[in-house]
N, C-alpha and C positions, 0 to 999 in steps of 0.2 A: 767675123770669125775666120781664123786661119784654117785652111784645108790641109789635112795631114797626108797629102799625096806623096811628097818626097820621102818621108819616113816609112810609109807603107811600101813604097816601091823599093827602097833600100833594104827593108826587112825581107821582102820577097826574094830579091836578088841574092842576099846573103844566105838565106835558107836554101835556095836553089843551088848555089855554089857548094854549100856544105853537103847537100845530097849527092852531087856529082863526085865530091872528094871522099865520101863515106867509105867506099871499098879500099882506097889507097890508105886512108888514115887507119882503118881497122887492121890492115896487114902490116903497116910500118911504124905506127906510134903506139907502143905498148910499154908499160912499166908496171907489171902486176903487183909488185911489192910497194907501190907508192904509199899505201896506208900503214905500212910498217914503220914509217918515219913520222916524227912529231909534226913536221911541216905539212906532210900529206894529210894527217888527221885534222890539223888546224884548218886547212883549206876546205876539206870535206864538210866540217861542222859549220862553216859559214853558210851552207845551204840548208840549215836546220833551225828550227825555233829554239833549239838548245843554245844557240849563239845569240839570236836576236831578242829573245825574251829577257834574259838577264841584262843585256845591253840597254834595252828600253827601260827596264825597271831602274837600273842604277842611274842612267842619265836623267830620267824623269824625276827621281827623288832629289837629285842634286839641283836640277833647274827649278823645281818647285820651291825649294827653299830660297833661292836667290833671284829667280826670274820666272814667276808664276805664269806670265803671259807667253813665255817660250815653251813651257812644258807641254802644251797641247800638240805642238809639232812632233815632240819626241815620242808620244804614244803611237804615232803613225809608224814608228820603227817596229812595233809589234803588229799593228793592223795590216800593213802592206804585206809582210811575209806570210801572215796567216791567210789573208785573202788570196794571195798568189798561189800558195800551196793548194788551196781548194780548187782554184782554176786549173792548176796542173793536173789534179786528179780527175777532174771532169774531162779535160782534153785527152787524157790517157784512155778513159772509157770510150771516147768517141773514135779516136784514131786506132788504138789497139795494136800498135806495132810493138812486137816483143823485143827484149834486150838482145843485143848482138851476140853475146856469149852463149846463148841458148842454141844458136843455129850457125855457128862458125862464121859469123859476119854476114849472113844472108838476111834480107828483109823477110820477115814472116809476120803476118797479121793474124791475130786471134779472132776467131769467129764470134759474132755477137751472142750466139747461143752458149758458147763455152765460158763459164764463169763470168756472167754478164756484168757483175758489179764488183769484180775483184781486179785491182790494178797491180797485184803482185806479178813481177816479171814483165811488166809492160814498161817500155823505155822512152816512148815519145809523148810529151817532152820530158826532159830531165827535171824532176821535181827539185833536186838540189840546185840546179842552175836557176830555175824560176824563183825560188825563195831567196837565193843569194843576190840576184840582180834586183829583185823587188826591194830588199833591204838596202842595197847600195844606192838605189835611186832615191829613196826617202832620206837616207843618211846624208847624201850629197845635197839634198834640198834644205835640210835642217842645219847642217854644218857644211857649207860649201867647201871649206878648206880641207875637210876630211874626205871629200868625194873621190879623189884619186886613190887613196888607200882603200876605200870601200870597193871601188870598181876593180882594183888590182886583186883583192881577196875574192871577189865574185868570179873574175876570169880564172884565177887559180883553182877555185872550186870546180868550175866547168872543165878545165884542163885535166884535173885529176880524175874526173868521172870518165873521160875518154881514155886516159892512160891506163886506168884500171880495167878497161874494156867492159865497163858496166853500161856504156852508152855509145851510140854512134855520134860522130861530130854534129850531125844535123839535130840530134836530140838536144844537145847542149846549146847550139845556136838558136834553135827555136825556143828553148827554155829561157835563154838570156833575153830574147826579144819579148817574150810574154811577161817575164818578170819585170823588165824595165818598163813596159807599158803599164802594168798594174801599179808598180811603185810610183811612176810618174803621175798616174791618175790620182792615187791616194795622196801624194804629196803636193799636187797642183794647187789646191786651195789654201795651203798653209803659206802664210806670209811672215817672214822673219820680222821681229820687232827690235 
């Protein structure tokens, strides 16, 4: 069995770098009207089941008709983003770091006694990034040639969350890592036929 030391180390270093850069990114990379553009809305929705559920349904129906053995992998397009979204919500309840816009870019952690089961206004990790990267990881497993497009959409989703100042850079980096890990785990056992 291969030990995942290198990916874990890389994920830790990437997250640490994002934490160091958070103040600079918050002050200098801002585009508050990003979601007033069609491209911005498209990128944001890739971090939602509103994007992945119809994609999984349409792809699954098409493959079921022509390639029933491949359709099992497609349903992971729905399972991975759903599971990843749940993991993101649990992590938010544990970490409890609030969104940067609430405190002018300062790190503020909500106490466990204050709204203990409410993730509203908690930003770490970015649920959009988690869902987008989980979907991209599975899509690239089921359709390897589509992987570059899927990951570009996931990166775009994460970038818009930072540009809109809804998240710190570290929120989306950690979210991307968590999403990729969940999506890779869900897609790991699927073998193309």
